[in-house]
MMTF fields as JSON, N, C-alpha, C and O atoms, coordinates in Angstrom:
{
  "mmtfVersion": "1.0.0",
  "mmtfProducer": "UNKNOWN",
  "numBonds": 271,
  "numAtoms": 272,
  "numGroups": 68,
  "numChains": 1,
  "numModels": 1,
  "chainsPerModel": [1],
  "groupsPerChain": [68],
  "chainIdList": ["A"],
  "bondAtomList": [4, 2, 8, 6, 12, 10, 16, 14, 20, 18, 24, 22, 28, 26, 32, 30, 36, 34, 40, 38, 44, 42, 48, 46, 52, 50, 56, 54, 60, 58, 64, 62, 68, 66, 72, 70, 76, 74, 80, 78, 84, 82, 88, 86, 92, 90, 96, 94, 100, 98, 104, 102, 108, 106, 112, 110, 116, 114, 120, 118, 124, 122, 128, 126, 132, 130, 136, 134, 140, 138, 144, 142, 148, 146, 152, 150, 156, 154, 160, 158, 164, 162, 168, 166, 172, 170, 176, 174, 180, 178, 184, 182, 188, 186, 192, 190, 196, 194, 200, 198, 204, 202, 208, 206, 212, 210, 216, 214, 220, 218, 224, 222, 228, 226, 232, 230, 236, 234, 240, 238, 244, 242, 248, 246, 252, 250, 256, 254, 260, 258, 264, 262, 268, 266],
  "bondOrderList": [1, 1, 1, 1, 1, 1, 1, 1, 1, 1, 1, 1, 1, 1, 1, 1, 1, 1, 1, 1, 1, 1, 1, 1, 1, 1, 1, 1, 1, 1, 1, 1, 1, 1, 1, 1, 1, 1, 1, 1, 1, 1, 1, 1, 1, 1, 1, 1, 1, 1, 1, 1, 1, 1, 1, 1, 1, 1, 1, 1, 1, 1, 1, 1, 1, 1, 1],
  "groupList": [{"groupName": "LYS", "atomNameList": ["N", "CA", "C", "O"], "elementList": ["N", "C", "C", "O"], "formalChargeList": [0, 0, 0, 0], "bondAtomList": [1, 0, 2, 1, 3, 2], "bondOrderList": [1, 1, 2], "singleLetterCode": "K", "chemCompType": "L-PEPTIDE LINKING"}, {"groupName": "MET", "atomNameList": ["N", "CA", "C", "O"], "elementList": ["N", "C", "C", "O"], "formalChargeList": [0, 0, 0, 0], "bondAtomList": [1, 0, 2, 1, 3, 2], "bondOrderList": [1, 1, 2], "singleLetterCode": "M", "chemCompType": "L-PEPTIDE LINKING"}, {"groupName": "SER", "atomNameList": ["N", "CA", "C", "O"], "elementList": ["N", "C", "C", "O"], "formalChargeList": [0, 0, 0, 0], "bondAtomList": [1, 0, 2, 1, 3, 2], "bondOrderList": [1, 1, 2], "singleLetterCode": "S", "chemCompType": "L-PEPTIDE LINKING"}, {"groupName": "THR", "atomNameList": ["N", "CA", "C", "O"], "elementList": ["N", "C", "C", "O"], "formalChargeList": [0, 0, 0, 0], "bondAtomList": [1, 0, 2, 1, 3, 2], "bondOrderList": [1, 1, 2], "singleLetterCode": "T", "chemCompType": "L-PEPTIDE LINKING"}, {"groupName": "ILE", "atomNameList": ["N", "CA", "C", "O"], "elementList": ["N", "C", "C", "O"], "formalChargeList": [0, 0, 0, 0], "bondAtomList": [1, 0, 2, 1, 3, 2], "bondOrderList": [1, 1, 2], "singleLetterCode": "I", "chemCompType": "L-PEPTIDE LINKING"}, {"groupName": "TRP", "atomNameList": ["N", "CA", "C", "O"], "elementList": ["N", "C", "C", "O"], "formalChargeList": [0, 0, 0, 0], "bondAtomList": [1, 0, 2, 1, 3, 2], "bondOrderList": [1, 1, 2], "singleLetterCode": "W", "chemCompType": "L-PEPTIDE LINKING"}, {"groupName": "PRO", "atomNameList": ["N", "CA", "C", "O"], "elementList": ["N", "C", "C", "O"], "formalChargeList": [0, 0, 0, 0], "bondAtomList": [1, 0, 2, 1, 3, 2], "bondOrderList": [1, 1, 2], "singleLetterCode": "P", "chemCompType": "L-PEPTIDE LINKING"}, {"groupName": "GLU", "atomNameList": ["N", "CA", "C", "O"], "elementList": ["N", "C", "C", "O"], "formalChargeList": [0, 0, 0, 0], "bondAtomList": [1, 0, 2, 1, 3, 2], "bondOrderList": [1, 1, 2], "singleLetterCode": "E", "chemCompType": "L-PEPTIDE LINKING"}, {"groupName": "VAL", "atomNameList": ["N", "CA", "C", "O"], "elementList": ["N", "C", "C", "O"], "formalChargeList": [0, 0, 0, 0], "bondAtomList": [1, 0, 2, 1, 3, 2], "bondOrderList": [1, 1, 2], "singleLetterCode": "V", "chemCompType": "L-PEPTIDE LINKING"}, {"groupName": "GLY", "atomNameList": ["N", "CA", "C", "O"], "elementList": ["N", "C", "C", "O"], "formalChargeList": [0, 0, 0, 0], "bondAtomList": [1, 0, 2, 1, 3, 2], "bondOrderList": [1, 1, 2], "singleLetterCode": "G", "chemCompType": "PEPTIDE LINKING"}, {"groupName": "ALA", "atomNameList": ["N", "CA", "C", "O"], "elementList": ["N", "C", "C", "O"], "formalChargeList": [0, 0, 0, 0], "bondAtomList": [1, 0, 2, 1, 3, 2], "bondOrderList": [1, 1, 2], "singleLetterCode": "A", "chemCompType": "L-PEPTIDE LINKING"}, {"groupName": "GLN", "atomNameList": ["N", "CA", "C", "O"], "elementList": ["N", "C", "C", "O"], "formalChargeList": [0, 0, 0, 0], "bondAtomList": [1, 0, 2, 1, 3, 2], "bondOrderList": [1, 1, 2], "singleLetterCode": "Q", "chemCompType": "L-PEPTIDE LINKING"}, {"groupName": "ASN", "atomNameList": ["N", "CA", "C", "O"], "elementList": ["N", "C", "C", "O"], "formalChargeList": [0, 0, 0, 0], "bondAtomList": [1, 0, 2, 1, 3, 2], "bondOrderList": [1, 1, 2], "singleLetterCode": "N", "chemCompType": "L-PEPTIDE LINKING"}, {"groupName": "ASP", "atomNameList": ["N", "CA", "C", "O"], "elementList": ["N", "C", "C", "O"], "formalChargeList": [0, 0, 0, 0], "bondAtomList": [1, 0, 2, 1, 3, 2], "bondOrderList": [1, 1, 2], "singleLetterCode": "D", "chemCompType": "L-PEPTIDE LINKING"}, {"groupName": "ARG", "atomNameList": ["N", "CA", "C", "O"], "elementList": ["N", "C", "C", "O"], "formalChargeList": [0, 0, 0, 0], "bondAtomList": [1, 0, 2, 1, 3, 2], "bondOrderList": [1, 1, 2], "singleLetterCode": "R", "chemCompType": "L-PEPTIDE LINKING"}, {"groupName": "LEU", "atomNameList": ["N", "CA", "C", "O"], "elementList": ["N", "C", "C", "O"], "formalChargeList": [0, 0, 0, 0], "bondAtomList": [1, 0, 2, 1, 3, 2], "bondOrderList": [1, 1, 2], "singleLetterCode": "L", "chemCompType": "L-PEPTIDE LINKING"}, {"groupName": "PHE", "atomNameList": ["N", "CA", "C", "O"], "elementList": ["N", "C", "C", "O"], "formalChargeList": [0, 0, 0, 0], "bondAtomList": [1, 0, 2, 1, 3, 2], "bondOrderList": [1, 1, 2], "singleLetterCode": "F", "chemCompType": "L-PEPTIDE LINKING"}, {"groupName": "HIS", "atomNameList": ["N", "CA", "C", "O"], "elementList": ["N", "C", "C", "O"], "formalChargeList": [0, 0, 0, 0], "bondAtomList": [1, 0, 2, 1, 3, 2], "bondOrderList": [1, 1, 2], "singleLetterCode": "H", "chemCompType": "L-PEPTIDE LINKING"}],
  "groupTypeList": [0, 1, 2, 3, 4, 0, 3, 2, 5, 6, 7, 8, 8, 9, 5, 6, 10, 10, 11, 10, 8, 3, 11, 8, 12, 3, 13, 14, 6, 13, 8, 10, 4, 7, 8, 15, 6, 2, 9, 3, 2, 8, 2, 6, 9, 16, 2, 2, 3, 14, 8, 17, 8, 16, 16, 13, 9, 3, 9, 2, 8, 10, 10, 3, 6, 11, 8, 9],
  "groupIdList": [1, 2, 3, 4, 5, 6, 7, 8, 9, 10, 11, 12, 13, 14, 15, 16, 17, 18, 19, 20, 21, 22, 23, 24, 25, 26, 27, 28, 29, 30, 31, 32, 33, 34, 35, 36, 37, 38, 39, 40, 41, 42, 43, 44, 45, 46, 47, 48, 49, 50, 51, 52, 53, 54, 55, 56, 57, 58, 59, 60, 61, 62, 63, 64, 65, 66, 67, 68],
  "secStructList": [7, 7, 7, 7, 7, 7, 7, 5, 7, 4, 4, 4, 6, 6, 1, 5, 2, 2, 2, 2, 2, 2, 2, 2, 2, 2, 2, 7, 6, 6, 1, 3, 3, 3, 3, 3, 3, 6, 6, 7, 7, 7, 7, 1, 1, 7, 7, 6, 6, 3, 3, 3, 3, 3, 3, 7, 6, 6, 1, 5, 5, 7, 1, 7, 7, 3, 3, 7],
  "xCoordList": [18.367, 18.129, 18.982, 20.052, 18.505, 19.265, 20.37, 20.122, 21.584, 22.655, 22.724, 22.589, 22.932, 23.053, 24.42, 25.441, 24.429, 25.701, 26.38, 25.809, 27.584, 28.326, 28.796, 29.345, 28.575, 28.975, 29.891, 30.384, 30.127, 31.095, 31.74, 31.171, 32.932, 33.759, 34.279, 35.484, 33.389, 33.864, 34.831, 35.645, 34.738, 35.574, 37.052, 37.89, 37.395, 38.806, 39.547, 40.751, 38.855, 39.526, 40.601, 40.335, 41.811, 42.929, 43.754, 44.85, 43.227, 43.975, 45.07, 44.977, 46.112, 47.043, 46.268, 45.382, 46.598, 45.844, 45.768, 44.719, 46.885, 46.904, 45.91, 45.271, 45.792, 44.862, 43.422, 42.569, 43.162, 41.827, 41.459, 40.328, 42.416, 42.179, 41.784, 40.853, 42.503, 42.191, 40.769, 40.05, 40.364, 39.023, 37.95, 36.972, 38.133, 37.163, 37.074, 35.987, 38.238, 38.297, 37.582, 36.945, 37.698, 37.032, 35.518, 34.788, 35.05, 33.616, 33.034, 31.909, 33.802, 33.304, 34.359, 35.018, 34.515, 35.523, 35.202, 36.035, 33.993, 33.556, 33.977, 33.811, 34.513, 34.84, 36.325, 37.163, 36.639, 38.024, 38.358, 37.587, 39.51, 39.906, 41.05, 42.069, 40.862, 41.92, 42.444, 41.68, 43.74, 44.371, 45.094, 45.981, 44.707, 45.194, 45.572, 44.983, 46.558, 46.859, 45.662, 44.97, 45.426, 44.33, 44.422, 45.503, 43.29, 43.27, 43.392, 43.236, 43.672, 43.76, 42.386, 41.38, 42.343, 41.055, 40.818, 41.727, 39.589, 39.242, 38.272, 37.597, 38.207, 37.33, 35.889, 35.451, 35.143, 33.761, 32.897, 33.285, 31.746, 30.831, 30.852, 31.891, 29.711, 29.58, 29.854, 29.384, 30.599, 30.804, 30.467, 31.049, 29.536, 29.106, 30.128, 29.958, 31.196, 32.201, 33.567, 34.593, 33.57, 34.837, 34.779, 33.764, 35.88, 36.015, 37.335, 38.377, 37.3, 38.521, 38.933, 38.114, 40.199, 40.764, 41.794, 42.835, 41.486, 42.4, 43.261, 42.754, 44.564, 45.465, 46.19, 46.384, 46.586, 47.283, 48.798, 49.28, 49.53, 50.992, 51.635, 52.793, 50.907, 51.458, 51.045, 51.4, 50.286, 49.852, 48.58, 48.182, 47.942, 46.7, 45.491, 45.549, 44.414, 43.19, 42.664, 42.472, 42.432, 42.091, 40.587, 40.124, 39.835, 38.39, 37.693, 38.317, 36.398, 35.633, 35.633, 35.12, 36.205, 36.11, 34.653, 33.953, 34.201, 32.848, 32.761, 33.565, 31.752, 31.533, 31.171, 30.394, 31.738, 31.468, 32.658, 32.62],
  "yCoordList": [88.578, 88.816, 89.98, 90.253, 90.647, 91.763, 91.204, 90.362, 91.678, 91.256, 92.273, 93.476, 91.783, 92.662, 93.332, 92.674, 94.636, 95.364, 95.066, 95.278, 94.583, 94.199, 95.445, 96.369, 95.462, 96.62, 96.258, 97.151, 94.971, 94.582, 93.263, 92.461, 93.064, 91.912, 91.169, 91.174, 90.529, 89.829, 88.688, 88.305, 88.15, 86.99, 87.336, 86.435, 88.62, 88.974, 89.259, 89.515, 89.22, 89.431, 88.36, 87.167, 88.799, 87.877, 87.702, 87.143, 88.18, 88.112, 89.176, 90.16, 88.989, 90.1, 91.285, 91.101, 92.495, 93.68, 93.818, 94.159, 93.551, 93.714, 92.777, 93.145, 91.572, 90.593, 91.041, 90.875, 91.612, 92.123, 93.265, 93.343, 94.143, 95.265, 94.733, 95.236, 93.716, 93.115, 92.566, 92.738, 91.907, 91.332, 92.41, 92.306, 93.451, 94.548, 95.205, 95.506, 95.42, 96.043, 95.231, 95.786, 93.909, 93.019, 93.115, 93.185, 93.118, 93.169, 94.55, 94.672, 95.596, 96.971, 97.887, 98.655, 97.803, 98.663, 100.148, 100.993, 100.467, 101.865, 102.552, 103.766, 101.821, 102.457, 102.745, 102.069, 103.768, 104.085, 103.337, 103.36, 102.674, 101.882, 102.578, 102.921, 102.78, 103.369, 102.295, 101.708, 102.033, 101.013, 101.735, 102.554, 101.423, 102.173, 101.241, 100.17, 101.639, 100.851, 100.841, 101.848, 99.706, 99.574, 100.661, 100.938, 101.279, 102.327, 103.728, 104.704, 103.845, 105.16, 105.821, 105.18, 107.098, 107.784, 108.255, 108.737, 108.103, 108.485, 109.646, 109.882, 110.364, 111.528, 111.098, 110.089, 111.873, 111.515, 111.654, 112.293, 111.057, 111.144, 109.88, 109.235, 109.53, 108.324, 108.644, 109.66, 107.802, 107.939, 106.613, 105.582, 106.635, 105.404, 104.926, 103.87, 105.71, 105.343, 105.087, 105.137, 104.812, 104.628, 103.355, 103.053, 102.627, 101.459, 101.586, 101.816, 101.439, 101.431, 99.992, 99.167, 99.701, 98.399, 98.654, 99.267, 98.176, 98.354, 97.108, 95.986, 97.316, 96.173, 96.239, 97.313, 95.056, 94.979, 94.994, 95.248, 94.724, 94.787, 93.784, 93.949, 92.757, 91.753, 92.008, 91.248, 93.095, 93.405, 92.681, 92.714, 92.019, 91.306, 92.194, 93.072, 91.954, 92.73, 92.479, 91.331, 93.559, 93.466, 93.553, 93.118, 94.105, 94.29, 94.183, 94.351, 93.903, 93.762, 95.069, 96.078, 95.064, 96.266, 96.493, 95.553, 97.745, 98.046, 99.417, 100.308, 99.56, 100.839, 101.87, 101.587, 103.065, 104.124, 105.034, 106.003],
  "zCoordList": [161.622, 163.048, 163.537, 162.993, 164.546, 165.127, 166.011, 166.874, 165.789, 166.684, 167.815, 167.595, 169.003, 170.161, 170.119, 169.916, 170.31, 170.344, 171.68, 172.75, 171.589, 172.794, 173.541, 172.94, 174.85, 175.652, 176.819, 177.508, 177.054, 178.081, 177.692, 176.951, 178.21, 177.83, 179.058, 179.313, 179.826, 181.026, 180.708, 181.548, 179.499, 179.143, 179.022, 179.042, 178.896, 178.705, 180.016, 179.993, 181.145, 182.434, 182.611, 182.462, 182.93, 183.087, 181.821, 181.863, 180.69, 179.426, 179.42, 180.154, 178.595, 178.361, 177.787, 176.952, 178.231, 177.815, 176.294, 175.748, 175.613, 174.155, 173.469, 172.483, 173.999, 173.442, 173.66, 172.789, 174.839, 175.149, 174.205, 173.724, 173.946, 173.027, 171.645, 171.016, 171.191, 169.892, 169.871, 168.888, 170.955, 171.029, 171.009, 170.268, 171.826, 171.871, 170.499, 170.005, 169.895, 168.58, 167.507, 166.611, 167.611, 166.665, 166.818, 165.829, 168.08, 168.35, 168.09, 167.606, 168.412, 168.319, 167.692, 168.394, 166.362, 165.71, 165.824, 165.498, 166.288, 166.376, 167.673, 167.793, 168.642, 169.915, 170.05, 169.453, 170.849, 171.188, 172.469, 173.428, 172.482, 173.634, 174.357, 173.757, 175.659, 176.479, 177.411, 178.177, 177.353, 178.194, 179.325, 179.085, 180.563, 181.719, 182.864, 183.01, 183.685, 184.88, 185.825, 185.972, 186.457, 187.41, 188.468, 188.988, 188.788, 189.809, 189.248, 189.982, 187.941, 187.318, 187.339, 187.031, 187.702, 187.658, 186.223, 185.547, 185.789, 184.422, 184.45, 185.451, 183.352, 183.307, 183.514, 182.962, 184.321, 184.594, 183.348, 182.37, 183.405, 182.274, 181.452, 181.307, 180.918, 180.112, 178.656, 178.143, 177.996, 176.559, 175.898, 176.235, 174.963, 174.295, 173.275, 172.665, 173.091, 172.086, 172.715, 172.036, 174.027, 174.729, 175.577, 176.206, 175.577, 176.445, 177.195, 176.581, 178.508, 179.31, 179.58, 179.987, 179.352, 179.702, 180.801, 180.565, 181.999, 183.132, 183.303, 183.31, 183.442, 183.606, 184.952, 185.522, 185.444, 186.73, 186.522, 185.418, 187.583, 187.537, 186.597, 186.214, 186.222, 185.31, 183.861, 182.96, 183.65, 182.29, 181.877, 180.712, 182.854, 182.567, 182.868, 183.728, 182.157, 182.364, 183.776, 184.178, 184.528, 185.94, 186.215, 187.269, 185.284, 185.494, 184.15, 183.102, 184.184, 182.94, 182.154, 182.638, 180.941, 180.108, 179.705, 179.328, 179.786, 179.34, 178.717, 178.991, 177.862, 177.199, 178.259, 179.171, 178.134, 179.072, 179.194, 179.951]
}
């Protein structure tokens, strides 16, 4: 059967950022993960090989990481 390629990780919201990175990496070893403080502006444009993980002041994931 065809497995669906995962493009977002809503389940990791609230996790420690490092743990979220591990999860994304496990699901999608082909993408580059950028870990950034919440509110950081990122370069415009969609990238199918990039995932942003935004974390809050406690180091927890603040928003759903997604490919782009």
